[in-house]
N, CA, C and O of each residue as an XYZ file, in Angstrom:
648
protein
N      38.416     -8.665      7.305
C      37.874     -9.032      6.010
C      37.400     -7.756      5.306
O      36.800     -6.877      5.925
N      37.675     -7.675      4.031
C      37.342     -6.504      3.221
C      36.426     -6.902      2.062
O      36.290     -8.081      1.734
N      35.812     -5.907      1.460
C      34.898     -6.148      0.339
C      35.575     -6.980     -0.750
O      34.966     -7.899     -1.299
N      36.827     -6.662     -1.062
C      37.534     -7.372     -2.130
C      37.751     -8.851     -1.820
O      37.941     -9.657     -2.731
N      37.722     -9.212     -0.522
C      37.935    -10.605     -0.137
C      36.708    -11.478     -0.390
O      36.836    -12.689     -0.570
N      35.530    -10.877     -0.404
C      34.285    -11.641     -0.574
C      33.586    -11.390     -1.900
O      32.697    -12.151     -2.283
N      33.971    -10.340     -2.601
C      33.268     -9.971     -3.831
C      33.431    -11.040     -4.910
O      34.385    -11.818     -4.908
N      32.477    -11.052     -5.822
C      32.580    -11.869     -7.024
C      33.140    -10.943     -8.102
O      32.528     -9.918     -8.402
N      34.287    -11.281     -8.689
C      34.861    -10.399     -9.708
C      33.873    -10.146    -10.853
O      33.122    -11.034    -11.257
N      33.894     -8.924    -11.357
C      32.982     -8.546    -12.434
C      33.312     -9.336    -13.695
O      34.440     -9.301    -14.186
N      32.320    -10.044    -14.207
C      32.501    -10.809    -15.439
C      31.640    -10.255    -16.563
O      32.044    -10.264    -17.725
N      30.466     -9.777    -16.219
C      29.524     -9.284    -17.218
C      29.039     -7.905    -16.797
O      29.036     -7.578    -15.610
N      28.638     -7.111    -17.754
C      28.070     -5.797    -17.478
C      27.187     -5.404    -18.658
O      27.152     -6.085    -19.683
N      26.482     -4.301    -18.492
C      25.590     -3.807    -19.535
C      26.048     -2.427    -19.979
O      26.755     -1.729    -19.254
N      25.636     -2.050    -21.171
C      25.889     -0.715    -21.707
C      24.589      0.090    -21.660
O      23.512     -0.479    -21.839
N      24.668      1.397    -21.426
C      23.441      2.203    -21.327
C      22.635      2.252    -22.622
O      21.419      2.436    -22.577
N      23.285      2.093    -23.773
C      22.562      2.171    -25.044
C      22.017      0.823    -25.517
O      21.388      0.747    -26.572
N      22.251     -0.234    -24.749
C      21.699     -1.553    -25.099
C      20.186     -1.533    -24.909
O      19.670     -0.768    -24.094
N      19.480     -2.365    -25.654
C      18.033     -2.478    -25.464
C      17.758     -3.395    -24.272
O      18.614     -4.180    -23.865
N      16.562     -3.281    -23.729
C      16.175     -4.190    -22.643
C      16.160     -5.626    -23.130
O      16.435     -6.543    -22.357
N      15.847     -5.833    -24.382
C      15.861     -7.184    -24.957
C      17.273     -7.767    -24.856
O      17.450     -8.909    -24.432
N      18.281     -6.970    -25.250
C      19.670     -7.423    -25.170
C      20.083     -7.630    -23.713
O      20.740     -8.617    -23.381
N      19.694     -6.694    -22.848
C      20.044     -6.782    -21.428
C      19.418     -8.012    -20.778
O      20.072     -8.709    -20.002
N      18.149     -8.278    -21.096
C      17.459     -9.434    -20.517
C      18.171    -10.726    -20.898
O      18.287    -11.640    -20.082
N      18.641    -10.800    -22.124
C      19.367    -11.997    -22.555
C      20.663    -12.163    -21.772
O      21.021    -13.279    -21.395
N      21.372    -11.055    -21.523
C      22.615    -11.124    -20.756
C      22.317    -11.506    -19.301
O      23.023    -12.331    -18.723
N      21.274    -10.908    -18.707
C      20.908    -11.254    -17.329
C      20.567    -12.738    -17.208
O      20.934    -13.378    -16.223
N      19.873    -13.285    -18.195
C      19.474    -14.696    -18.147
C      20.640    -15.653    -18.316
O      20.593    -16.777    -17.818
N      21.690    -15.224    -19.012
C      22.781    -16.149    -19.337
C      24.113    -15.782    -18.695
O      25.126    -16.422    -18.976
N      24.130    -14.767    -17.843
C      25.390    -14.321    -17.237
C      26.021    -15.429    -16.409
O      25.336    -16.289    -15.856
N      27.350    -15.381    -16.342
C      28.102    -16.373    -15.573
C      28.375    -15.854    -14.174
O      28.619    -14.664    -13.978
N      28.334    -16.735    -13.226
C      28.871    -16.467    -11.894
C      29.912    -17.547    -11.677
O      29.599    -18.737    -11.681
N      31.123    -17.134    -11.494
C      32.271    -18.031    -11.506
C      32.356    -18.638    -12.906
O      32.448    -17.894    -13.882
N      32.327    -19.944    -13.030
C      32.427    -20.571    -14.349
C      31.089    -21.091    -14.858
O      31.012    -21.659    -15.947
N      30.047    -20.898    -14.078
C      28.753    -21.477    -14.403
C      27.795    -20.417    -14.930
O      27.687    -19.336    -14.349
N      27.099    -20.715    -16.023
C      26.077    -19.808    -16.551
C      24.784    -20.059    -15.792
O      24.073    -21.029    -16.055
N      24.491    -19.179    -14.851
C      23.297    -19.380    -14.025
C      22.331    -18.212    -14.113
O      21.222    -18.284    -13.585
N      22.737    -17.144    -14.769
C      21.930    -15.938    -14.789
C      22.130    -15.171    -13.498
O      22.549    -15.732    -12.485
N      21.825    -13.878    -13.544
C      21.992    -13.019    -12.379
C      20.765    -12.123    -12.231
O      19.992    -11.949    -13.173
N      20.602    -11.562    -11.048
C      19.445    -10.706    -10.767
C      19.677     -9.265    -11.168
O      18.733     -8.475    -11.190
N      20.906     -8.902    -11.486
C      21.210     -7.544    -11.891
C      22.665     -7.397    -12.270
O      23.510     -8.205    -11.883
N      22.949     -6.344    -13.040
C      24.317     -6.081    -13.481
C      24.577     -4.582    -13.520
O      23.657     -3.790    -13.726
N      25.839     -4.194    -13.320
C      26.170     -2.776    -13.442
C      26.076     -2.328    -14.898
O      26.244     -3.118    -15.827
N      25.803     -1.047    -15.063
C      25.779     -0.428    -16.385
C      27.013      0.470    -16.453
O      27.176      1.386    -15.647
N      27.878      0.192    -17.429
C      29.145      0.910    -17.554
C      29.183      1.696    -18.858
O      28.691      1.232    -19.886
N      29.775      2.898    -18.807
C      29.929      3.692    -20.024
C      31.130      3.193    -20.818
O      31.750      2.191    -20.463
N      31.452      3.907    -21.903
C      32.538      3.481    -22.799
C      33.890      3.413    -22.094
O      34.754      2.627    -22.481
N      34.074      4.236    -21.058
C      35.356      4.246    -20.353
C      35.390      3.244    -19.195
O      36.385      3.162    -18.475
N      34.304      2.482    -19.015
C      34.257      1.479    -17.961
C      33.792      2.011    -16.619
O      33.862      1.303    -15.614
N      33.323      3.241    -16.588
C      32.824      3.839    -15.340
C      31.349      3.496    -15.157
O      30.587      3.410    -16.120
N      30.967      3.303    -13.895
C      29.591      2.943    -13.569
C      28.667      4.151    -13.778
O      28.946      5.257    -13.315
N      27.560      3.905    -14.487
C      26.552      4.947    -14.671
C      25.193      4.513    -14.117
O      24.261      5.314    -14.048
N      25.085      3.247    -13.725
C      23.823      2.754    -13.183
C      23.872      1.266    -12.926
O      24.923      0.628    -12.993
N      22.696      0.731    -12.628
C      22.551     -0.699    -12.357
C      21.186     -1.119    -12.881
O      20.194     -0.429    -12.645
N      21.123     -2.229    -13.581
C      19.850     -2.748    -14.086
C      19.567     -4.080    -13.418
O      20.375     -5.006    -13.480
N      18.404     -4.163    -12.777
C      18.011     -5.392    -12.084
C      16.796     -6.009    -12.769
O      16.170     -5.402    -13.638
N      16.488     -7.215    -12.355
C      15.281     -7.880    -12.835
C      14.063     -7.011    -12.540
O      13.156     -6.906    -13.367
N      14.043     -6.391    -11.367
C      12.933     -5.514    -10.999
C      12.770     -4.350    -11.954
O      11.644     -3.962    -12.268
N      13.883     -3.781    -12.427
C      13.819     -2.684    -13.393
C      13.200     -3.151    -14.710
O      12.440     -2.413    -15.337
N      13.522     -4.367    -15.123
C      12.943     -4.922    -16.352
C      11.441     -5.135    -16.165
O      10.651     -4.835    -17.060
N      11.052     -5.654    -15.000
C       9.625     -5.854    -14.735
C       8.868     -4.529    -14.731
O       7.735     -4.461    -15.207
N       9.488     -3.477    -14.196
C       8.851     -2.154    -14.193
C       8.620     -1.638    -15.607
O       7.646     -0.929    -15.860
N       9.508     -1.990    -16.524
C       9.343     -1.571    -17.917
C       8.124     -2.226    -18.548
O       7.467     -1.644    -19.411
N       7.831     -3.438    -18.109
C       6.688     -4.177    -18.642
C       5.397     -3.767    -17.938
O       4.321     -3.815    -18.534
N       5.500     -3.370    -16.691
C       4.341     -3.009    -15.880
C       4.485     -1.561    -15.438
O       4.963     -1.303    -14.334
N       4.080     -0.609    -16.277
C       4.258      0.808    -15.937
C       3.579      1.172    -14.616
O       2.564      0.585    -14.244
N       4.154      2.145    -13.918
C       3.671      2.520    -12.587
C       2.212      2.950    -12.583
O       1.512      2.716    -11.598
N       1.734      3.574    -13.658
C       0.334      4.026    -13.667
C      -0.645      2.858    -13.590
O      -1.787      3.042    -13.168
N      -0.218      1.668    -13.987
C      -1.127      0.524    -13.959
C      -1.426      0.079    -12.532
O      -2.442     -0.572    -12.288
N      -0.557      0.422    -11.592
C      -0.801      0.027    -10.204
C      -1.997      0.777     -9.613
O      -2.535      0.378     -8.580
N      -2.404      1.845    -10.258
C      -3.551      2.620     -9.790
C      -4.879      2.026    -10.242
O      -5.937      2.454     -9.781
N      -4.835      1.059    -11.124
C      -6.045      0.480    -11.710
C      -6.344     -0.888    -11.128
O      -5.470     -1.541    -10.557
N      -7.573     -1.305    -11.277
C      -7.956     -2.669    -10.928
C      -7.802     -3.502    -12.193
O      -8.706     -3.550    -13.027
N      -6.663     -4.153    -12.331
C      -6.352     -4.847    -13.572
C      -7.308     -5.989    -13.882
O      -7.458     -6.376    -15.040
N      -7.952     -6.529    -12.858
C      -8.898     -7.618    -13.090
C     -10.055     -7.219    -13.986
O     -10.706     -8.075    -14.586
N     -10.313     -5.923    -14.080
C     -11.439     -5.448    -14.880
C     -11.150     -5.423    -16.371
O     -12.080     -5.453    -17.177
N      -9.872     -5.367    -16.756
C      -9.629     -5.235    -18.191
C      -8.413     -5.988    -18.726
O      -8.045     -5.796    -19.885
N      -7.785     -6.832    -17.923
C      -6.637     -7.573    -18.438
C      -7.093     -8.682    -19.369
O      -8.242     -9.123    -19.311
N      -6.207     -9.121    -20.210
C      -6.505    -10.188    -21.147
C      -5.309    -11.123    -21.253
O      -4.176    -10.763    -20.933
N      -5.599    -12.334    -21.711
C      -4.510    -13.288    -21.923
C      -3.538    -12.709    -22.935
O      -3.942    -12.177    -23.968
N      -2.292    -12.815    -22.637
C      -1.256    -12.323    -23.544
C      -0.889    -10.868    -23.333
O      -0.010    -10.349    -24.020
N      -1.550    -10.194    -22.390
C      -1.282     -8.775    -22.166
C       0.174     -8.529    -21.766
O       0.839     -7.656    -22.324
N       0.661     -9.301    -20.799
C       2.043     -9.128    -20.342
C       3.023     -9.411    -21.472
O       4.027     -8.713    -21.613
N       2.742    -10.419    -22.270
C       3.624    -10.762    -23.377
C       3.682     -9.628    -24.395
O       4.756     -9.292    -24.894
N       2.518     -9.034    -24.705
C       2.486     -7.904    -25.640
C       3.281     -6.725    -25.095
O       4.044     -6.092    -25.824
N       3.100     -6.437    -23.824
C       3.815     -5.314    -23.210
C       5.316     -5.589    -23.154
O       6.125     -4.675    -23.317
N       5.684     -6.845    -22.924
C       7.100     -7.207    -22.870
C       7.762     -6.998    -24.230
O       8.892     -6.515    -24.305
N       7.068     -7.355    -25.293
C       7.626     -7.159    -26.637
C       7.882     -5.682    -26.904
O       8.908     -5.318    -27.479
N       6.950     -4.835    -26.487
C       7.118     -3.388    -26.685
C       8.240     -2.848    -25.806
O       9.025     -2.011    -26.251
N       8.324     -3.313    -24.575
C       9.342     -2.830    -23.638
C      10.745     -3.246    -24.067
O      11.722     -2.595    -23.696
N      10.854     -4.305    -24.832
C      12.155     -4.801    -25.266
C      12.970     -3.799    -26.060
O      14.194     -3.908    -26.118
N      12.312     -2.824    -26.675
C      13.014     -1.816    -27.467
C      13.500     -0.629    -26.631
O      14.253      0.207    -27.131
N      13.080     -0.544    -25.372
C      13.554      0.540    -24.514
C      15.047      0.370    -24.271
O      15.569     -0.742    -24.347
N      15.726      1.459    -23.982
C      17.157      1.438    -23.695
C      17.394      1.181    -22.212
O      16.586      1.573    -21.370
N      18.488      0.532    -21.902
C      18.886      0.283    -20.521
C      18.926      1.600    -19.749
O      18.500      1.656    -18.595
N      19.432      2.652    -20.375
C      19.558      3.956    -19.707
C      18.207      4.505    -19.249
O      18.160      5.287    -18.299
N      17.114      4.118    -19.895
C      15.780      4.579    -19.510
C      15.278      3.895    -18.241
O      14.506      4.488    -17.488
N      15.697      2.678    -17.996
C      15.124      1.867    -16.916
C      16.092      1.584    -15.770
O      15.663      1.137    -14.706
N      17.375      1.833    -15.962
C      18.357      1.500    -14.932
C      18.182      2.388    -13.702
O      17.655      3.497    -13.783
N      18.632      1.876    -12.578
C      18.700      2.654    -11.352
C      19.976      3.481    -11.435
O      21.061      2.943    -11.658
N      19.838      4.785    -11.257
C      21.004      5.660    -11.401
C      21.739      5.874    -10.083
O      22.945      6.118    -10.080
N      21.026      5.785     -8.969
C      21.665      5.931     -7.662
C      22.056      4.524     -7.196
O      21.218      3.758     -6.720
N      23.313      4.210     -7.338
C      23.810      2.877     -7.032
C      24.702      2.938     -5.790
O      25.586      3.789     -5.689
N      24.462      2.041     -4.865
C      25.267      1.979     -3.644
C      26.509      1.141     -3.944
O      26.421      0.013     -4.429
N      27.665      1.729     -3.641
C      28.917      1.023     -3.897
C      29.872      1.233     -2.720
O      29.668      2.105     -1.876
N      30.905      0.415     -2.692
C      31.951      0.528     -1.674
C      33.301      0.392     -2.356
O      33.418     -0.183     -3.438
N      34.318      0.934     -1.698
C      35.682      0.736     -2.185
C      36.100     -0.704     -1.908
O      35.601     -1.338     -0.978
N      37.003     -1.205     -2.709
C      37.464     -2.589     -2.559
C      38.046     -2.853     -1.172
O      37.968     -3.977     -0.674
N      38.623     -1.838     -0.547
C      39.225     -2.000      0.777
C      38.266     -1.722      1.923
O      38.683     -1.668      3.080
N      36.984     -1.545      1.615
C      36.000     -1.276      2.680
C      35.899     -2.485      3.607
O      35.805     -3.621      3.141
N      35.918     -2.239      4.934
C      35.751     -3.345      5.886
C      34.356     -3.948      5.768
O      33.411     -3.280      5.350
N      34.244     -5.200      6.138
C      32.971     -5.915      6.042
C      31.855     -5.214      6.826
O      30.707     -5.205      6.384
N      32.180     -4.625      7.983
C      31.164     -3.931      8.776
C      30.583     -2.750      7.994
O      29.379     -2.501      8.059
N      31.417     -2.030      7.266
C      30.925     -0.917      6.435
C      29.983     -1.438      5.347
O      28.971     -0.807      5.041
N      30.318     -2.580      4.772
C      29.470     -3.187      3.729
C      28.104     -3.551      4.293
O      27.075     -3.259      3.684
N      28.098     -4.188      5.458
C      26.829     -4.550      6.107
C      26.017     -3.292      6.395
O      24.805     -3.270      6.180
N      26.676     -2.253      6.877
C      26.009     -0.987      7.168
C      25.315     -0.437      5.920
O      24.154     -0.035      5.985
N      26.017     -0.417      4.792
C      25.424      0.071      3.537
C      24.241     -0.788      3.100
O      23.212     -0.268      2.668
N      24.393     -2.098      3.214
C      23.311     -2.999      2.806
C      22.054     -2.757      3.637
O      20.952     -2.668      3.096
N      22.227     -2.653      4.941
C      21.071     -2.486      5.824
C      20.440     -1.099      5.701
O      19.218     -0.983      5.600
N      21.250     -0.062      5.708
C      20.722      1.305      5.643
C      20.044      1.614      4.307
O      19.107      2.409      4.249
N      20.521      0.986      3.248
C      19.989      1.264      1.918
C      19.070      0.162      1.392
O      18.564      0.242      0.272
N      18.863     -0.873      2.220
C      17.982     -1.986      1.845
C      18.355     -2.572      0.474
O      17.503     -2.722     -0.402
N      19.634     -2.895      0.311
C      20.107     -3.491     -0.936
C      20.698     -4.875     -0.662
O      21.181     -5.154      0.436
N      20.649     -5.714     -1.657
C      21.122     -7.098     -1.530
C      22.508     -7.295     -2.143
O      23.119     -8.354     -2.007
N      22.989     -6.249     -2.822
C      24.310     -6.346     -3.451
C      24.935     -4.961     -3.503
O      24.241     -3.951     -3.623
N      26.247     -4.935     -3.412
C      27.005     -3.695     -3.501
C      28.015     -3.822     -4.634
O      28.665     -4.857     -4.784
N      28.141     -2.782     -5.416
C      29.198     -2.781     -6.413
C      30.493     -2.392     -5.704
O      30.510     -1.504     -4.851
N      31.564     -3.068     -6.070
C      32.859     -2.841     -5.453
C      33.723     -2.084     -6.457
O      33.901     -2.507     -7.600
N      34.258     -0.943     -5.992
C      35.013     -0.040     -6.856
C      36.499     -0.131     -6.522
O      36.895     -0.047     -5.360
N      37.317     -0.306     -7.569
C      38.766     -0.395     -7.391
C      39.420      0.974     -7.277
O      38.746      2.001     -7.350
N      40.710      0.982     -7.102
C      41.472      2.225     -6.930
C      41.357      3.156     -8.134
O      41.481      4.373     -7.997
N      41.118      2.580     -9.316
C      41.011      3.394    -10.531
C      39.606      3.959    -10.741
O      39.344      4.619    -11.747
N      38.701      3.699     -9.787
C      37.335      4.221     -9.888
C      36.400      3.370    -10.722
O      35.258      3.759    -10.969
N      36.865      2.222    -11.156
C      36.038      1.334    -11.982
C      35.515      0.165    -11.159
O      36.114     -0.225    -10.157
N      34.386     -0.387    -11.598
C      33.784     -1.534    -10.921
C      34.675     -2.752    -11.109
O      35.036     -3.108    -12.230
N      35.026     -3.392     -9.982
C      35.868     -4.589    -10.057
C      35.108     -5.845     -9.642
O      35.560     -6.959     -9.906
N      33.947     -5.671     -8.990
C      33.197     -6.842     -8.554
C      31.878     -6.461     -7.912
O      31.516     -5.288     -7.818
N      31.175     -7.493     -7.475
C      29.889     -7.330     -6.800
C      29.940     -8.125     -5.505
O      30.360     -9.282     -5.483
N      29.508     -7.490     -4.436
C      29.433     -8.140     -3.131
C      27.965     -8.464     -2.869
O      27.123     -7.567     -2.819
N      27.668     -9.743     -2.703
C      26.297    -10.203     -2.523
C      25.977    -10.420     -1.048
O      26.821    -10.868     -0.272
N      24.746    -10.096     -0.681
C      24.273    -10.276      0.691
C      24.486    -11.709      1.163
O      24.902    -11.940      2.298
N      24.204    -12.656      0.303
C      24.338    -14.069      0.660
C      25.772    -14.407      1.070
O      25.987    -15.136      2.039
N      26.743    -13.883      0.341
C      28.147    -14.164      0.657
C      28.561    -13.519      1.979
O      29.331    -14.098      2.744
N      28.043    -12.309      2.242
C      28.310    -11.644      3.518
C      27.681    -12.455      4.653
O      28.304    -12.673      5.692
N      26.453    -12.894      4.442
C      25.757    -13.704      5.450
C      26.556    -14.962      5.784
O      26.745    -15.274      6.959
N      27.026    -15.684      4.776
C      27.776    -16.913      5.029
C      29.078    -16.634      5.772
O      29.482    -17.427      6.623
N      29.730    -15.534      5.469
C      30.965    -15.191      6.175
C      30.672    -14.864      7.638
O      31.406    -15.284      8.533
N      29.605    -14.118      7.874
C      29.220    -13.773      9.248
C      28.836    -15.024     10.033
O      29.204    -15.159     11.199
N      28.106    -15.929      9.409
C      27.684    -17.134     10.129
C      28.862    -18.064     10.407
O      28.816    -18.838     11.363
N      29.921    -18.005      9.590
C      31.123    -18.782      9.908
C      31.675    -18.345     11.257
O      32.031    -19.179     12.089
N      31.745    -17.037     11.471
C      32.228    -16.518     12.753
C      31.254    -16.865     13.868
O      31.674    -17.236     14.963
N      29.963    -16.750     13.603
C      28.934    -17.031     14.603
C      29.009    -18.490     15.065
O      28.783    -18.795     16.236
N      29.325    -19.371     14.138
C      29.381    -20.804     14.427
C      30.804    -21.289     14.729
O      31.068    -22.491     14.755
N      31.705    -20.345     14.953
C      33.106    -20.650     15.253
C      33.767    -21.504     14.163
O      34.598    -22.362     14.457
N      33.394    -21.261     12.922
C      34.002    -21.976     11.805
C      35.114    -21.159     11.166
O      35.708    -21.584     10.175
N      35.398    -19.993     11.724
C      36.392    -19.099     11.140
C      37.338    -18.618     12.246
O      37.347    -17.437     12.591
N      38.131    -19.540     12.797
C      38.984    -19.154     13.928
C      39.973    -18.058     13.555
O      40.756    -18.188     12.614
N      39.911    -16.974     14.326
C      40.848    -15.874     14.123
C      40.550    -15.010     12.929
O      41.282    -14.053     12.675
N      39.484    -15.312     12.167
C      39.165    -14.545     10.969
C      38.680    -13.150     11.295
O      38.214    -12.875     12.401
N      38.798    -12.281     10.318
C      38.285    -10.932     10.437
C      39.214     -9.980     11.161
O      38.827     -8.840     11.417
N      40.427    -10.399     11.505
C      41.368     -9.502     12.191
C      42.365     -8.943     11.230
O      43.236     -8.168     11.624
């Protein structure tokens, strides 16, 4: 089994010059297969379709909750509506400002064991899958890898993986 066999083909992506407001809307309404269910993150592609980063829900939350605030006791000065006010301001930031630039990816022909290795060593829940042309062709999710592994564990995949 290879990454390309389990990946979800790329349907949606973000641009680095998009605002977080635009990106958040795409994350909330993105399709997986034929269903609009929203996603936890998407690759960021430049004009030529090459990957330049990845924007996750966590990256959006970081834009609303700057790192310096973790040093404070927020209970002493927070107010109702504070997060909403900060979210409105953060909405104008560019995806390129908040995206993760070091993205873990695998080639489409990478064996499943290599994918698991990358996920575990890098503590990531998804891998971008890169095609022969160097462009993102899909996303491999931890959940899908888990289900494939458990099929073998439960003898539901006779002869699979060879």
